[in-house]
Backbone as ProteinMPNN parsed JSONL, in Angstrom:
{"seq_chain_A": "VNPMEADRFPDDVLELQALLAEPQLGQTLRAVPGFGTNVPLWILGSSLFGAHLIKEFGWQRSDFALIGIFSIILFLVLPITGRITDMFGVRVAAGIGIFLTPLSFIALSQMNGDIRVFFAINFVQMLIMSFTTSTVYNRVVADRFINARGIAFAIVMLGAPAVGAVLAPVLGDFINAYGWRGGYQAMEGLCLF", "coords_chain_A": {"N_chain_A": [[-7.017, 30.963, 8.909], [-4.103, 30.78, 10.787], [-1.022, 31.763, 9.46], [1.308, 31.177, 10.784], [0.952, 28.746, 11.913], [1.917, 26.666, 10.348], [4.64, 26.804, 10.804], [4.758, 25.871, 13.385], [4.035, 23.223, 13.285], [6.027, 21.028, 13.06], [7.071, 21.284, 15.649], [4.811, 20.704, 17.128], [4.57, 18.005, 16.524], [6.875, 16.995, 17.783], [6.182, 17.608, 20.415], [3.98, 15.921, 20.756], [5.278, 13.453, 20.515], [6.787, 13.513, 22.858], [4.736, 13.433, 24.738], [3.796, 10.857, 24.374], [5.87, 9.339, 25.222], [7.85, 7.941, 27.96], [7.152, 9.499, 31.096], [8.702, 12.589, 32.028], [10.665, 14.02, 34.654], [8.851, 16.333, 36.48], [6.994, 16.742, 34.513], [3.807, 17.771, 33.663], [1.667, 17.35, 31.988], [0.134, 14.634, 30.343], [-0.32, 12.121, 27.855], [-2.794, 10.125, 28.248], [-4.24, 7.826, 27.019], [-2.187, 5.723, 25.392], [0.002, 6.437, 26.779], [3.371, 6.194, 27.61], [3.891, 4.446, 25.524], [5.508, 5.087, 23.408], [4.851, 5.32, 20.69], [5.749, 5.195, 17.343], [5.634, 8.077, 15.398], [5.48, 8.084, 12.645], [3.734, 6.138, 12.016], [1.31, 7.259, 12.523], [0.863, 9.228, 10.652], [0.44, 10.359, 7.213], [2.671, 10.749, 5.8], [6.169, 10.804, 5.994], [7.447, 13.033, 5.277], [5.731, 15.16, 5.455], [5.45, 17.115, 7.691], [7.83, 18.511, 7.46], [7.754, 19.563, 4.853], [5.452, 21.141, 5.023], [6.276, 23.009, 6.937], [8.559, 24.231, 5.686], [7.514, 25.296, 3.283], [5.228, 26.618, 4.025], [2.715, 25.562, 3.667], [-0.763, 24.79, 4.044], [-2.03, 22.484, 6.397], [-4.402, 21.21, 5.753], [-4.46, 21.457, 2.972], [-2.23, 19.915, 2.277], [-3.143, 17.447, 3.127], [-4.784, 16.627, 1.091], [-3.426, 14.895, -0.512], [-4.139, 12.357, 0.064], [-6.253, 11.702, -1.593], [-5.161, 10.629, -3.827], [-4.962, 7.887, -3.578], [-7.39, 6.931, -4.411], [-7.255, 7.41, -7.12], [-5.239, 5.624, -7.762], [-6.6, 3.264, -7.472], [-8.053, 3.263, -9.814], [-6.029, 3.164, -11.678], [-4.54, 0.776, -11.403], [-5.825, -1.486, -12.737], [-5.262, -0.806, -15.405], [-2.495, -0.851, -15.379], [-2.187, -3.585, -14.923], [-3.224, -4.561, -17.335], [-1.374, -3.546, -19.198], [0.832, -4.977, -18.342], [-0.025, -7.553, -19.014], [-0.077, -7.279, -21.805], [2.558, -6.54, -22.609], [4.348, -7.866, -21.011], [6.06, -8.851, -17.952], [8.717, -7.985, -17.653], [8.959, -5.641, -19.223], [6.934, -4.024, -18.096], [7.7, -3.924, -15.349], [10.187, -2.792, -15.748], [9.551, -0.174, -16.5], [8.672, 0.907, -14.04], [10.952, 0.434, -12.413], [13.035, 1.901, -13.655], [12.036, 4.518, -13.867], [11.068, 5.346, -11.359], [13.197, 6.285, -9.573], [13.688, 8.771, -10.79], [11.392, 10.181, -10.181], [11.695, 10.625, -7.458], [13.935, 12.264, -7.501], [12.792, 14.491, -8.735], [10.954, 15.246, -6.731], [12.76, 15.985, -4.734], [13.692, 18.349, -5.718], [11.744, 20.267, -5.574], [10.004, 23.455, -5.605], [8.233, 24.658, -3.886], [5.633, 25.187, -4.674], [2.548, 23.902, -4.164], [0.982, 22.71, -6.052], [2.812, 21.703, -7.862], [3.97, 19.76, -6.264], [1.744, 18.033, -5.991], [1.413, 17.32, -8.7], [3.845, 16.0, -9.295], [3.612, 13.884, -7.468], [1.36, 12.628, -8.52], [2.27, 11.727, -11.051], [4.323, 10.133, -10.111], [2.836, 8.186, -8.758], [1.579, 6.938, -10.914], [3.825, 5.874, -12.256], [4.935, 4.265, -10.225], [2.998, 2.357, -9.956], [3.789, 0.347, -11.515], [5.559, -1.039, -10.0], [4.336, -2.657, -8.265], [2.531, -5.425, -6.699], [0.677, -6.048, -8.598], [2.017, -6.224, -11.001], [4.178, -8.023, -10.437], [2.927, -10.314, -9.474], [2.146, -11.673, -11.694], [4.347, -13.171, -12.496], [4.422, -14.99, -10.389], [1.991, -16.305, -10.794], [2.55, -17.58, -13.201], [4.711, -19.265, -12.578], [4.374, -20.715, -10.17], [2.662, -23.477, -8.825], [1.805, -25.478, -6.865], [2.376, -24.104, -4.442], [1.196, -21.652, -4.736], [-0.512, -19.825, -3.374], [0.91, -19.074, -1.011], [3.117, -17.986, -2.241], [1.985, -15.775, -3.567], [1.231, -14.344, -1.288], [3.717, -13.746, -0.146], [4.79, -12.029, -2.09], [2.934, -9.95, -1.887], [3.441, -9.065, 0.701], [5.898, -7.9, 0.593], [6.357, -5.029, 0.101], [5.02, -3.79, 2.404], [6.597, -4.941, 4.446], [9.199, -3.998, 3.921], [8.672, -1.272, 4.183], [7.962, -1.142, 6.915], [10.379, -1.659, 8.13], [12.126, 0.263, 7.027], [10.879, 2.784, 7.345], [11.141, 3.982, 10.015], [13.924, 4.405, 9.98], [14.246, 6.05, 7.742], [12.758, 8.226, 8.65], [14.4, 9.169, 10.747], [16.61, 9.829, 9.201], [15.591, 11.905, 7.599], [15.078, 13.781, 9.591], [17.689, 14.346, 10.297], [18.984, 15.145, 7.874], [17.207, 16.61, 6.379], [14.245, 17.138, 4.315], [14.783, 17.163, 1.551], [17.148, 15.671, 1.419], [16.069, 13.285, 2.32], [14.338, 12.53, 0.209], [16.291, 12.196, -1.738], [17.685, 10.088, -0.629], [15.75, 8.113, -0.886], [15.704, 7.936, -3.651], [18.296, 6.94, -4.076], [18.027, 4.479, -2.761], [16.225, 3.226, -4.458], [17.829, 2.877, -6.673], [19.612, 1.079, -5.742]], "CA_chain_A": [[-5.985, 30.119, 9.489], [-2.892, 31.515, 11.09], [0.103, 31.25, 8.677], [2.382, 30.74, 11.67], [0.682, 27.367, 12.31], [2.793, 25.781, 9.588], [5.94, 26.799, 11.468], [4.648, 25.14, 14.65], [3.666, 21.828, 13.085], [7.075, 20.097, 13.517], [7.149, 21.366, 17.11], [3.65, 19.967, 17.629], [4.906, 16.586, 16.402], [7.816, 16.699, 18.872], [5.436, 17.647, 21.669], [3.196, 14.691, 20.815], [6.218, 12.37, 20.813], [7.123, 13.599, 24.288], [3.565, 13.007, 25.511], [3.652, 9.404, 24.247], [7.05, 8.695, 25.815], [7.833, 7.842, 29.414], [7.094, 10.86, 31.656], [9.932, 13.203, 32.524], [10.527, 14.654, 35.957], [8.21, 17.631, 36.416], [6.017, 16.804, 33.415], [2.459, 17.846, 34.233], [0.69, 16.913, 30.989], [0.42, 13.3, 29.819], [-1.311, 11.536, 26.946], [-3.142, 8.913, 28.984], [-4.288, 6.678, 26.106], [-0.921, 5.714, 24.666], [1.042, 6.854, 27.715], [4.507, 5.296, 27.732], [3.973, 3.49, 24.407], [6.528, 5.535, 22.447], [4.368, 5.002, 19.358], [6.443, 5.982, 16.319], [4.635, 8.927, 14.773], [5.318, 7.811, 11.219], [2.57, 5.269, 11.899], [0.11, 8.076, 12.658], [0.749, 10.21, 9.585], [0.439, 9.83, 5.86], [3.937, 11.009, 5.137], [7.303, 11.205, 6.828], [7.922, 14.315, 4.764], [4.691, 16.167, 5.592], [5.724, 18.228, 8.614], [8.967, 19.282, 6.937], [7.291, 20.323, 3.682], [4.509, 22.152, 5.506], [7.042, 24.07, 7.595], [9.416, 24.97, 4.756], [6.786, 26.01, 2.232], [4.084, 27.331, 4.583], [1.465, 24.975, 3.186], [-1.777, 24.479, 5.051], [-2.147, 21.034, 6.614], [-5.578, 20.718, 5.029], [-4.07, 21.323, 1.564], [-1.331, 18.765, 2.186], [-3.935, 16.231, 3.348], [-5.433, 16.234, -0.161], [-2.635, 13.847, -1.139], [-4.867, 11.108, 0.302], [-7.163, 11.439, -2.718], [-4.434, 9.898, -4.861], [-5.206, 6.447, -3.45], [-8.569, 6.647, -5.236], [-6.777, 7.371, -8.503], [-4.5, 4.37, -7.902], [-7.636, 2.247, -7.642], [-8.412, 3.273, -11.23], [-4.832, 2.946, -12.492], [-4.007, -0.583, -11.314], [-6.265, -2.368, -13.837], [-4.531, -0.436, -16.63], [-1.159, -1.408, -15.166], [-2.315, -5.026, -15.149], [-3.405, -4.816, -18.775], [-0.076, -3.295, -19.848], [1.665, -6.134, -17.991], [-0.488, -8.663, -19.855], [0.243, -7.027, -23.217], [3.981, -6.376, -22.896], [5.134, -8.736, -20.151], [6.52, -8.357, -16.665], [9.991, -7.27, -17.766], [8.72, -4.279, -19.723], [6.142, -3.284, -17.101], [8.551, -3.674, -14.177], [11.247, -1.874, -16.184], [9.016, 1.191, -16.429], [8.731, 1.33, -12.641], [12.319, 0.386, -11.875], [13.883, 2.946, -14.219], [11.479, 5.865, -13.731], [10.806, 5.712, -9.966], [14.217, 7.179, -9.014], [13.521, 10.125, -11.346], [10.31, 10.858, -9.458], [12.247, 11.098, -6.186], [14.779, 13.424, -7.828], [11.876, 15.617, -8.954], [10.442, 15.68, -5.429], [13.827, 16.651, -3.973], [13.984, 19.643, -6.339], [10.538, 21.107, -5.561], [10.194, 24.877, -5.316], [7.28, 25.145, -2.893], [4.277, 25.263, -5.217], [1.9, 22.646, -3.799], [0.479, 22.079, -7.283], [3.936, 20.931, -8.386], [4.034, 18.589, -5.388], [0.664, 17.126, -6.386], [1.686, 16.82, -10.055], [4.924, 15.007, -9.199], [3.071, 12.709, -6.798], [0.453, 11.953, -9.455], [3.108, 11.012, -12.016], [5.016, 9.082, -9.36], [1.875, 7.126, -8.507], [1.421, 6.196, -12.17], [5.071, 5.13, -12.474], [5.146, 3.245, -9.19], [2.035, 1.264, -10.101], [4.53, -0.712, -12.192], [6.434, -1.711, -9.028], [3.43, -3.288, -7.303], [2.223, -6.842, -6.889], [-0.101, -6.171, -9.831], [2.97, -6.646, -12.029], [5.002, -9.159, -10.04], [2.118, -11.52, -9.276], [2.088, -12.39, -12.973], [5.433, -14.164, -12.433], [3.975, -16.016, -9.454], [0.936, -17.09, -11.45], [3.159, -18.403, -14.254], [5.771, -20.171, -12.116], [4.034, -21.505, -8.988], [1.422, -24.244, -8.92], [1.432, -26.053, -5.56], [2.492, -23.135, -3.351], [0.835, -20.361, -5.33], [-1.086, -18.921, -2.369], [1.966, -18.518, -0.161], [3.961, -17.15, -3.099], [1.27, -14.495, -3.713], [1.299, -13.644, -0.003], [5.071, -13.216, 0.027], [4.909, -10.857, -2.969], [2.092, -8.882, -1.341], [4.006, -8.578, 1.955], [7.206, -7.275, 0.369], [6.357, -3.574, 0.319], [4.785, -3.435, 3.804], [7.723, -5.355, 5.284], [10.285, -3.03, 3.701], [8.228, -0.016, 4.787], [8.021, -1.232, 8.373], [11.779, -1.611, 8.541], [12.805, 1.474, 6.574], [10.214, 4.039, 7.729], [11.799, 4.663, 11.138], [15.27, 4.804, 9.567], [14.081, 7.207, 6.87], [12.336, 9.341, 9.5], [15.608, 9.701, 11.4], [17.446, 10.42, 8.151], [14.971, 13.179, 7.242], [15.325, 14.7, 10.7], [19.109, 14.719, 10.296], [19.465, 15.707, 6.609], [16.164, 17.381, 5.728], [13.351, 16.423, 3.414], [15.444, 16.954, 0.252], [18.028, 14.528, 1.627], [15.219, 12.094, 2.423], [13.935, 12.127, -1.146], [17.489, 11.721, -2.429], [17.953, 8.759, -0.085], [14.794, 7.217, -1.536], [16.195, 7.728, -5.016], [19.439, 6.029, -3.967], [17.524, 3.16, -2.407], [15.642, 2.664, -5.673], [18.914, 2.503, -7.585], [20.342, -0.012, -5.101]], "C_chain_A": [[-4.723, 30.946, 9.656], [-1.71, 30.944, 10.299], [1.252, 30.752, 9.543], [2.173, 29.293, 12.128], [1.61, 26.396, 11.593], [4.164, 25.7, 10.24], [5.917, 25.987, 12.759], [4.434, 23.652, 14.46], [4.773, 20.853, 13.494], [7.246, 20.109, 15.034], [5.984, 20.625, 17.757], [3.912, 18.467, 17.585], [5.86, 16.179, 17.52], [7.108, 16.677, 20.225], [4.608, 16.371, 21.836], [4.089, 13.489, 21.111], [6.572, 12.353, 22.295], [5.957, 13.122, 25.148], [3.374, 11.496, 25.462], [4.819, 8.642, 24.851], [6.854, 8.533, 27.322], [7.863, 9.263, 29.993], [8.461, 11.314, 32.172], [9.642, 13.849, 33.873], [9.925, 16.05, 35.791], [7.18, 17.773, 35.297], [4.618, 16.762, 33.997], [1.386, 17.344, 33.272], [1.112, 15.563, 30.436], [-0.697, 12.874, 28.875], [-1.696, 10.18, 27.533], [-3.376, 7.723, 28.048], [-3.014, 6.71, 25.26], [0.254, 6.101, 25.531], [2.141, 5.789, 27.811], [4.681, 4.317, 26.583], [5.084, 3.826, 23.43], [6.13, 5.185, 21.015], [5.142, 5.845, 18.345], [5.421, 6.786, 15.511], [4.521, 8.73, 13.28], [4.135, 6.893, 10.991], [1.296, 6.123, 11.848], [-0.111, 9.031, 11.497], [0.776, 9.576, 8.217], [1.786, 9.999, 5.187], [5.001, 11.404, 6.148], [7.763, 12.611, 6.473], [6.976, 15.472, 5.093], [5.042, 17.362, 6.459], [6.833, 19.115, 8.075], [8.556, 20.145, 5.741], [6.349, 21.448, 4.102], [5.26, 23.315, 6.144], [7.824, 24.903, 6.577], [8.626, 25.833, 3.776], [5.565, 26.759, 2.742], [2.749, 26.813, 4.079], [0.509, 24.784, 4.351], [-1.851, 22.959, 5.193], [-3.315, 20.459, 5.829], [-5.276, 20.564, 3.54], [-3.194, 20.091, 1.377], [-2.11, 17.455, 2.304], [-4.637, 15.757, 2.079], [-4.677, 15.133, -0.889], [-3.315, 12.483, -0.962], [-5.814, 10.726, -0.821], [-6.484, 10.579, -3.779], [-4.636, 8.392, -4.762], [-6.429, 6.032, -4.252], [-8.152, 6.535, -6.702], [-6.022, 6.068, -8.755], [-5.459, 3.212, -8.12], [-8.032, 2.137, -9.117], [-7.242, 2.908, -12.139], [-4.392, 1.479, -12.512], [-4.55, -1.541, -12.375], [-5.556, -2.063, -15.167], [-3.1, -0.967, -16.549], [-1.17, -2.911, -15.423], [-2.458, -5.364, -16.626], [-2.105, -4.589, -19.533], [0.878, -4.453, -19.566], [1.272, -7.341, -18.837], [-0.034, -8.501, -21.309], [1.738, -7.091, -23.502], [4.898, -7.232, -22.02], [5.65, -8.029, -18.908], [7.8, -7.542, -16.81], [9.803, -5.836, -18.24], [7.988, -3.454, -18.669], [6.992, -2.938, -15.876], [9.667, -2.696, -14.536], [10.809, -0.424, -16.134], [9.146, 1.718, -15.001], [10.141, 1.433, -12.107], [13.156, 1.561, -12.382], [13.353, 4.36, -13.989], [11.228, 6.294, -12.278], [11.902, 6.595, -9.372], [14.1, 8.618, -9.529], [12.425, 10.889, -10.616], [10.8, 11.372, -8.104], [13.203, 12.278, -6.397], [13.896, 14.652, -8.004], [11.334, 16.144, -7.627], [11.512, 16.428, -4.636], [14.147, 18.045, -4.504], [12.79, 20.601, -6.317], [10.833, 22.53, -5.112], [9.198, 25.438, -4.309], [5.866, 25.305, -3.384], [3.601, 23.914, -4.962], [1.31, 21.949, -5.022], [1.565, 21.248, -7.953], [4.092, 19.643, -7.573], [2.971, 17.568, -5.792], [0.927, 16.524, -7.765], [2.773, 15.743, -10.024], [4.406, 13.737, -8.534], [2.119, 11.927, -7.694], [1.256, 11.127, -10.459], [3.837, 9.864, -11.318], [4.082, 7.91, -9.095], [1.668, 6.283, -9.757], [2.641, 5.304, -12.415], [5.186, 3.972, -11.487], [4.083, 2.155, -9.212], [2.697, 0.08, -10.801], [5.538, -1.403, -11.275], [5.608, -2.469, -7.996], [3.243, -4.774, -7.603], [1.348, -7.071, -8.118], [0.788, -6.677, -10.965], [3.64, -7.959, -11.634], [4.207, -10.425, -9.783], [1.943, -12.305, -10.567], [3.163, -13.478, -13.008], [5.018, -15.311, -11.524], [2.936, -16.912, -10.116], [1.511, -18.023, -12.513], [4.06, -19.499, -13.704], [5.391, -21.084, -10.949], [2.693, -22.208, -9.192], [0.985, -24.671, -7.509], [1.445, -25.035, -4.433], [2.125, -21.726, -3.824], [0.316, -19.372, -4.293], [-0.02, -18.279, -1.498], [2.892, -17.626, -0.982], [3.301, -15.787, -3.329], [1.386, -13.68, -2.429], [2.674, -13.023, 0.219], [5.276, -11.979, -0.847], [4.128, -9.68, -2.388], [2.683, -8.284, -0.062], [5.327, -7.844, 1.779], [7.235, -5.8, 0.704], [6.051, -3.203, 1.763], [5.95, -3.812, 4.723], [8.892, -4.382, 5.15], [9.92, -1.693, 4.341], [8.325, -0.023, 6.299], [9.449, -1.116, 8.884], [12.4, -0.248, 8.225], [12.166, 2.778, 7.045], [10.865, 4.708, 8.934], [13.198, 5.169, 10.779], [15.19, 6.052, 8.695], [13.637, 8.43, 7.668], [13.512, 9.99, 10.212], [16.509, 10.403, 10.387], [16.904, 11.798, 7.746], [15.199, 14.204, 8.347], [16.758, 15.199, 10.709], [19.522, 15.506, 9.051], [18.412, 16.486, 5.828], [15.364, 16.566, 4.729], [13.983, 16.203, 2.04], [16.39, 15.755, 0.333], [17.248, 13.223, 1.722], [14.765, 11.6, 1.062], [15.136, 11.612, -1.939], [17.891, 10.334, -1.912], [17.003, 7.735, -0.699], [15.213, 6.913, -2.963], [17.364, 6.739, -5.004], [19.019, 4.615, -3.631], [16.927, 2.464, -3.623], [16.717, 2.186, -6.641], [19.712, 1.321, -7.051], [19.693, -1.289, -5.483]], "O_chain_A": [[-4.335, 31.71, 8.771], [-1.408, 29.759, 10.439], [2.087, 29.979, 9.072], [3.092, 28.674, 12.665], [2.041, 25.404, 12.181], [4.789, 24.639, 10.232], [6.951, 25.47, 13.182], [4.636, 22.884, 15.4], [4.481, 19.91, 14.229], [7.532, 19.076, 15.639], [6.144, 19.996, 18.803], [3.524, 17.738, 18.498], [5.675, 15.132, 18.14], [7.398, 15.835, 21.075], [4.543, 15.808, 22.928], [3.702, 12.603, 21.872], [6.644, 11.288, 22.908], [6.167, 12.477, 26.175], [2.845, 10.912, 26.407], [4.758, 7.419, 24.978], [5.832, 8.934, 27.88], [8.53, 10.137, 29.44], [9.254, 10.52, 32.678], [8.497, 14.18, 34.18], [10.452, 16.86, 35.03], [6.562, 18.828, 35.159], [4.272, 15.838, 34.735], [0.304, 16.953, 33.709], [2.277, 15.353, 30.101], [-1.862, 13.221, 29.07], [-0.988, 9.193, 27.329], [-2.76, 6.679, 28.258], [-2.807, 7.649, 24.491], [1.394, 6.093, 25.064], [1.857, 4.619, 28.067], [5.538, 3.436, 26.657], [5.555, 2.953, 22.702], [6.98, 4.797, 20.214], [5.191, 7.069, 18.467], [4.452, 6.224, 14.999], [3.537, 9.175, 12.688], [3.58, 6.863, 9.893], [0.32, 5.746, 11.201], [-1.198, 9.596, 11.377], [1.095, 8.396, 8.074], [2.015, 9.447, 4.111], [4.768, 12.224, 7.036], [8.395, 13.291, 7.281], [7.372, 16.635, 5.019], [4.942, 18.503, 6.01], [6.78, 20.336, 8.218], [8.955, 21.305, 5.632], [6.44, 22.567, 3.598], [4.918, 24.475, 5.918], [7.761, 26.132, 6.598], [9.017, 26.961, 3.476], [4.921, 27.47, 1.971], [1.761, 27.547, 4.066], [0.928, 24.634, 5.499], [-1.744, 22.237, 4.202], [-3.229, 19.351, 5.302], [-5.78, 19.638, 2.905], [-3.387, 19.317, 0.44], [-1.77, 16.467, 1.652], [-5.046, 14.599, 2.001], [-5.227, 14.502, -1.792], [-3.088, 11.565, -1.75], [-6.143, 9.551, -0.984], [-7.154, 9.882, -4.541], [-4.496, 7.687, -5.761], [-6.5, 4.898, -4.725], [-8.639, 5.671, -7.431], [-6.144, 5.474, -9.826], [-5.158, 2.284, -8.871], [-8.313, 1.043, -9.607], [-7.444, 2.402, -13.243], [-3.918, 0.995, -13.54], [-3.78, -2.358, -12.881], [-5.287, -2.971, -15.954], [-2.562, -1.473, -17.534], [-0.265, -3.444, -16.066], [-1.881, -6.339, -17.107], [-1.77, -5.369, -20.425], [1.641, -4.863, -20.44], [2.138, -8.069, -19.323], [0.345, -9.474, -21.96], [2.148, -7.637, -24.526], [6.1, -7.308, -22.273], [5.676, -6.801, -18.821], [7.951, -6.511, -16.154], [10.427, -4.918, -17.708], [8.374, -2.321, -18.382], [7.0, -1.793, -15.424], [10.049, -1.862, -13.714], [11.59, 0.456, -15.772], [9.656, 2.815, -14.771], [10.49, 2.399, -11.43], [13.911, 2.155, -11.611], [14.138, 5.306, -13.923], [11.18, 7.492, -11.996], [11.575, 7.583, -8.714], [14.379, 9.568, -8.797], [12.517, 12.106, -10.45], [10.372, 12.434, -7.651], [13.27, 13.182, -5.565], [14.206, 15.727, -7.489], [11.264, 17.356, -7.423], [11.205, 17.398, -3.942], [14.8, 18.835, -3.822], [12.825, 21.64, -6.976], [11.768, 22.783, -4.353], [9.318, 26.599, -3.918], [4.965, 25.541, -2.578], [4.04, 22.893, -5.492], [1.156, 20.728, -5.025], [1.278, 20.207, -8.544], [4.318, 18.57, -8.133], [3.263, 16.379, -5.92], [0.686, 15.335, -7.972], [2.632, 14.697, -10.656], [4.72, 12.634, -8.98], [2.076, 10.698, -7.633], [0.949, 9.957, -10.687], [3.955, 8.767, -11.862], [4.497, 6.755, -9.199], [1.589, 5.057, -9.677], [2.503, 4.125, -12.741], [5.494, 2.844, -11.87], [4.246, 1.128, -8.554], [2.227, -1.052, -10.696], [6.292, -2.264, -11.727], [6.134, -2.877, -6.96], [3.724, -5.297, -8.608], [1.289, -8.191, -8.627], [0.347, -7.472, -11.794], [3.662, -8.903, -12.423], [4.765, -11.519, -9.866], [1.622, -13.492, -10.526], [2.916, -14.581, -13.495], [5.239, -16.477, -11.852], [3.0, -18.137, -10.005], [1.012, -19.132, -12.701], [4.164, -20.566, -14.31], [6.022, -22.123, -10.756], [1.725, -21.613, -9.666], [-0.074, -24.267, -7.029], [0.596, -25.1, -3.544], [2.688, -20.737, -3.355], [0.674, -18.195, -4.334], [-0.047, -17.07, -1.271], [3.396, -16.622, -0.477], [3.976, -14.758, -3.29], [1.612, -12.47, -2.474], [2.779, -11.902, 0.717], [5.866, -10.994, -0.402], [4.606, -8.546, -2.398], [2.448, -7.112, 0.229], [5.822, -7.228, 2.723], [8.056, -5.364, 1.511], [6.76, -2.367, 2.323], [6.254, -3.087, 5.67], [9.499, -3.99, 6.146], [10.764, -1.054, 4.97], [8.724, 0.972, 6.904], [9.695, -0.542, 9.946], [13.111, 0.324, 9.051], [12.859, 3.791, 7.135], [11.122, 5.91, 8.883], [13.606, 6.241, 11.226], [15.96, 6.996, 8.875], [14.085, 9.544, 7.398], [13.61, 11.216, 10.272], [17.096, 11.444, 10.682], [17.673, 12.743, 7.572], [15.484, 15.368, 8.066], [17.018, 16.342, 11.084], [20.321, 16.437, 9.15], [18.691, 16.973, 4.732], [15.749, 15.461, 4.347], [13.749, 15.166, 1.42], [16.427, 14.924, -0.575], [17.711, 12.18, 1.26], [14.798, 10.401, 0.785], [14.997, 10.681, -2.731], [18.381, 9.503, -2.677], [17.41, 6.612, -0.998], [15.095, 5.781, -3.429], [17.416, 5.817, -5.818], [19.586, 3.655, -4.153], [17.1, 1.259, -3.803], [16.526, 1.195, -7.347], [20.404, 0.64, -7.808], [20.135, -2.357, -5.06]]}, "name": "protein", "num_of_chains": 1, "seq": "VNPMEADRFPDDVLELQALLAEPQLGQTLRAVPGFGTNVPLWILGSSLFGAHLIKEFGWQRSDFALIGIFSIILFLVLPITGRITDMFGVRVAAGIGIFLTPLSFIALSQMNGDIRVFFAINFVQMLIMSFTTSTVYNRVVADRFINARGIAFAIVMLGAPAVGAVLAPVLGDFINAYGWRGGYQAMEGLCLF"}
């Protein structure tokens, strides 16, 4: 694999954005499926930070893609998170996530380029952030709602996707303007807000 590919990746993303936008005068190449849709590319990728990290640290895209394996680990972690919530209560479980999540974003913003460090921080972050999921907060719904329990569960489950849908484009623009370190610091600030 050519090491210069990592330097081209952000340019490749920009080129793809141009192909999905309305055609420009003199443009000879067009992405016919998706032509003129202006699909936001954060929808197509696993991370708003990926292209920036790959470029800065020279990581291979295939190595970075391994981050997807972490969702399998989360599958194993959530029952443990649920049990801890049952044993110690929602306040303690949620407190773990609320107080430690900003620290994980600080750690990500201070990375040195070793992809193993990136994976280690993401692994710990995944463990911590399991305490900010509906696995924890649905316990409150189960205890407090009787007649409208189904809709209450749905509202809790839709919280994270709704926030992500609104904030992802904003964060993408912020990362483009202030860099990936600034993006992780913005996430930390958002967590503290």
